[in-house]
C-alpha positions as CSV (number, residue, x, y, z in Angstrom):
1,M,126.5,89.2,205.0
2,S,127.2,86.9,207.8
3,E,130.0,84.4,207.6
4,R,128.7,82.7,210.7
5,K,125.1,82.8,211.8
6,N,125.4,80.7,214.9
7,G,122.6,78.2,215.3
8,Y,121.7,78.2,211.6
9,S,122.4,75.4,209.1
10,S,124.7,76.1,206.2
11,Q,121.6,76.0,203.9
12,V,119.9,78.8,205.8
13,Q,123.2,80.8,205.7
14,N,123.4,80.3,202.0
15,V,119.8,81.5,201.4
16,Y,120.5,84.5,203.7
17,N,123.7,85.4,201.8
18,Y,122.0,84.9,198.4
19,R,119.1,87.3,199.5
20,I,121.6,89.9,200.8
21,K,123.5,89.9,197.5
22,K,120.2,90.1,195.5
23,Y,119.0,93.0,197.6
24,A,122.4,94.8,197.2
25,V,122.2,94.5,193.4
26,Q,118.6,95.9,193.4
27,A,119.7,98.7,195.7
28,L,122.5,99.7,193.3
29,K,119.9,99.8,190.5
30,D,117.6,101.9,192.6
31,L,120.5,104.3,193.4
32,A,121.3,104.6,189.7
33,L,117.7,105.5,189.0
34,L,117.7,108.1,191.7
35,A,120.9,109.6,190.3
36,Q,119.2,109.8,186.9
37,K,115.8,111.2,188.0
38,L,116.1,113.2,191.2
39,P,116.6,117.0,191.1
40,E,120.1,118.2,191.9
41,D,119.2,119.5,195.4
42,Q,117.9,116.1,196.4
43,Q,120.9,114.3,194.8
44,A,123.2,116.5,196.8
45,E,121.6,115.2,200.0
46,I,122.3,111.6,199.0
47,F,125.3,111.4,196.6
48,N,127.7,113.6,198.4
49,R,131.3,113.1,199.6
50,E,130.2,112.2,203.1
51,N,127.8,109.5,202.0
52,M,129.9,108.1,199.1
53,Y,133.4,108.0,200.6
54,E,133.1,104.9,202.7
55,L,131.6,102.9,199.8
56,L,134.3,104.0,197.4
57,K,137.0,103.4,199.9
58,A,135.7,99.9,200.6
59,L,135.5,99.1,196.9
60,F,138.9,100.4,195.9
61,K,141.2,100.1,198.9
62,L,143.6,97.2,198.8
63,D,145.8,96.0,201.6
64,L,149.4,95.2,201.0
65,K,148.9,91.8,202.7
66,L,147.2,90.8,199.5
67,K,150.6,90.3,197.9
68,Q,150.8,87.1,199.9
69,N,147.6,85.8,198.5
70,K,148.2,85.8,194.7
71,E,144.9,84.1,193.9
72,L,142.7,86.6,195.8
73,L,144.8,89.5,194.5
74,G,144.2,88.2,190.9
75,K,140.5,88.0,191.5
76,K,140.4,91.5,192.9
77,R,142.4,92.9,190.0
78,R,140.1,91.2,187.5
79,R,137.1,92.8,189.2
80,L,138.6,96.2,189.9
81,L,140.5,97.0,186.7
82,P,137.4,97.1,184.5
83,L,135.6,99.4,187.0
84,C,138.7,101.7,187.2
85,H,138.8,101.8,183.4
86,D,135.1,102.7,183.1
87,I,135.3,105.4,185.8
88,I,138.5,106.9,184.2
89,M,136.8,107.0,180.8
90,M,133.7,108.6,182.2
91,L,135.8,111.3,183.9
92,D,138.0,111.8,180.8
93,D,135.0,112.6,178.6
94,N,135.3,115.9,176.8
95,N,131.7,117.1,177.6
96,F,131.9,116.0,181.2
97,A,135.1,117.9,181.7
98,Y,133.8,121.0,180.0
99,L,130.7,121.1,182.1
100,V,132.4,120.3,185.5
101,A,135.7,122.1,185.0
102,P,135.4,124.7,182.2
103,I,138.5,126.7,183.1
104,H,140.8,123.7,183.4
105,W,139.1,122.1,180.4
106,E,140.3,125.0,178.2
107,V,143.9,124.6,179.4
108,M,143.8,120.9,178.8
109,V,142.4,121.2,175.3
110,N,145.4,123.4,174.4
111,E,147.8,121.0,176.2
112,G,146.3,117.8,174.8
113,G,147.9,114.5,175.6
114,H,146.7,111.4,177.3
115,L,143.8,111.8,179.8
116,A,143.7,115.5,179.3
117,F,140.1,115.9,180.4
118,L,140.6,113.7,183.4
119,K,143.4,116.0,184.4
120,A,141.1,119.0,184.0
121,V,138.6,117.4,186.4
122,Y,141.4,116.5,188.8
123,Y,142.8,120.0,188.8
124,R,139.4,121.5,189.2
125,S,138.8,119.4,192.3
126,L,141.8,121.0,193.9
127,I,140.3,124.5,194.1
128,S,137.3,125.8,196.1
129,P,134.0,126.5,194.4
130,E,134.4,130.2,195.4
131,D,137.7,130.4,193.6
132,E,136.2,128.9,190.5
133,E,133.3,131.4,190.5
134,R,135.7,134.3,190.8
135,K,137.8,132.9,187.9
136,L,134.8,132.4,185.7
137,K,133.8,136.0,186.2
138,E,137.3,137.3,185.2
């Protein structure tokens, strides 16, 4: 989006910004469809850490300077907290944790407590795939 398109009227700028937002929403829907339908090897080419990191960082990184702008901070909180909740709930799902982190899932089932399955996914993310394969064979 362009805050200032020099030489263009504010009406043209508004139309441009409206279209960009509309295209972005459609692109997100298209990405969701790809994530649902593509085979895993093709998903790995698109939805990997390298490609996703900048988007996630841009969505969730807040600057401490926001403390000075209470109104903007409030807007960001109202937008981000529901997203954070939904993501945490998806990662804290029993089936998801079992499939992604089976060893840690078993430990967390026995431990129980708040967000146990999210912890299983988190702890699994700390070890290499090779270490996990070795532990699964033991």
